[in-house]
C-alpha positions as CSV (number, residue, x, y, z in Angstrom):
1,M,0.0,0.0,0.0
2,S,1.5,3.3,-1.0
3,T,1.7,6.4,-3.1
4,V,3.7,4.3,-5.6
5,D,0.6,2.1,-6.1
6,L,-1.5,5.0,-6.9
7,M,1.1,6.5,-9.3
8,N,1.5,3.1,-11.1
9,Q,-2.3,2.8,-11.6
10,L,-2.5,6.4,-12.9
11,R,0.4,5.5,-15.4
12,E,-1.6,2.4,-16.5
13,L,-4.5,4.8,-17.3
14,G,-2.2,7.0,-19.5
15,Y,-1.5,9.8,-17.0
16,E,2.0,11.0,-16.1
17,P,1.9,11.6,-12.3
18,E,4.7,13.5,-10.6
19,L,5.7,13.2,-7.0
20,G,6.1,16.5,-5.3
21,P,6.9,17.8,-1.8
22,E,5.3,15.9,1.2
23,G,4.1,13.1,-1.0
24,F,1.9,15.3,-3.2
25,V,0.9,13.5,-6.5
26,A,-0.1,15.7,-9.4
27,F,-0.8,15.2,-13.1
28,D,-2.4,16.8,-16.1
29,Y,-6.1,16.1,-16.4
30,T,-8.9,17.0,-18.8
31,I,-12.2,17.5,-17.1
32,L,-14.6,14.9,-18.7
33,I,-18.0,15.9,-17.5
34,G,-20.0,18.9,-16.2
35,P,-19.9,22.6,-16.9
36,L,-16.1,22.7,-17.1
37,S,-15.9,19.7,-19.5
38,G,-12.9,19.8,-21.8
39,R,-10.9,22.1,-19.5
40,Q,-7.3,21.2,-18.9
41,I,-6.2,21.3,-15.3
42,R,-3.7,19.8,-12.9
43,L,-5.2,17.3,-10.5
44,G,-3.4,16.4,-7.3
45,F,-3.7,14.3,-4.2
46,Q,-2.0,15.1,-0.8
47,N,0.1,12.3,0.6
48,P,-2.0,9.2,-0.5
49,D,0.3,6.9,1.3
50,Q,-2.4,4.5,2.5
51,F,-3.8,3.8,-1.0
52,P,-5.5,1.5,-1.8
53,L,-6.6,0.7,1.8
54,N,-7.9,4.3,2.0
55,P,-8.7,6.7,-0.9
56,P,-6.8,9.9,-1.3
57,G,-8.3,12.8,0.6
58,G,-10.4,15.3,-1.4
59,P,-8.8,16.3,-4.7
60,C,-6.6,19.3,-5.3
61,V,-7.1,21.4,-8.4
62,S,-4.9,23.9,-10.2
63,P,-5.6,26.5,-11.4
64,R,-8.1,27.4,-8.7
65,L,-11.6,26.9,-10.2
66,L,-13.7,28.0,-7.2
67,P,-13.4,30.7,-4.6
68,L,-11.9,29.6,-1.3
69,K,-14.7,29.2,1.1
70,T,-15.1,27.4,4.5
71,G,-18.2,25.4,5.3
72,N,-19.2,22.0,4.4
73,T,-22.0,22.3,1.8
74,P,-20.8,21.2,-1.6
75,P,-20.2,22.1,-4.2
76,L,-19.2,25.7,-3.4
77,E,-18.1,25.3,0.3
78,G,-15.2,23.4,1.7
79,I,-12.7,24.8,-0.7
80,H,-9.3,25.5,0.9
81,A,-5.7,26.6,0.1
82,I,-3.2,23.9,0.5
83,S,0.1,23.9,2.4
84,P,2.6,26.5,1.2
85,E,5.3,23.8,1.4
86,I,3.4,22.0,-1.4
87,D,2.0,25.1,-3.1
88,P,4.3,28.1,-2.6
89,G,2.7,30.0,-5.5
90,G,-0.9,29.6,-4.2
91,V,-2.3,28.2,-7.4
92,W,-3.9,25.0,-5.9
93,E,-7.1,24.5,-4.0
94,Y,-8.2,21.6,-1.9
95,W,-11.8,20.3,-2.3
96,S,-12.9,18.8,1.0
97,R,-14.9,15.9,-0.6
98,P,-14.2,12.6,1.1
99,F,-15.0,9.5,-0.9
100,Q,-18.0,7.8,0.8
101,G,-18.3,4.1,0.2
102,W,-14.7,3.5,-0.9
103,E,-14.8,0.1,0.9
104,S,-17.5,-1.1,-1.5
105,T,-15.4,-0.4,-4.6
106,S,-12.5,-2.2,-6.2
107,R,-10.3,0.4,-4.5
108,K,-8.5,1.4,-7.7
109,A,-7.5,4.7,-9.2
110,T,-10.4,4.4,-11.7
111,D,-12.8,4.4,-8.7
112,Y,-11.3,7.5,-7.3
113,L,-11.3,9.3,-10.7
114,A,-15.0,8.4,-11.1
115,H,-15.5,10.2,-7.7
116,V,-13.6,13.2,-9.0
117,N,-15.7,13.2,-12.2
118,A,-18.9,13.1,-10.2
119,L,-17.6,16.2,-8.3
120,F,-17.0,18.1,-11.6
121,D,-20.4,17.0,-12.8
122,G,-22.1,18.4,-9.7
123,L,-20.7,21.9,-10.2
124,P,-23.3,24.6,-11.0
125,A,-23.6,25.6,-14.7
126,D,-22.5,29.2,-13.9
127,V,-19.0,28.2,-12.6
């Protein structure tokens, strides 16, 4: 179980993940669904060292797509800056969106990316 497992699965899907400071995994990603469909971003996960036992935490997105906002009502709340050690330029945002039901999936990168796609699909049309 490790970050390496996640990175290997992402490579098998055709992505080119990079390992950054503090175990931050990031890669180029095209949003597949929702109001931002077709947009090129960087998608990242903070220290997914217990993958596949546990999913990565909520996704990190660059450039920032939503305003930073505390609270816990998705899709427009629970958007936070990430650690300056990982993001000294302040171009990333963390979406606090835990994956509910991970234990009932195959616990693969494809399952987590389906979760991310559902998050993008749930964004309001005027984003």
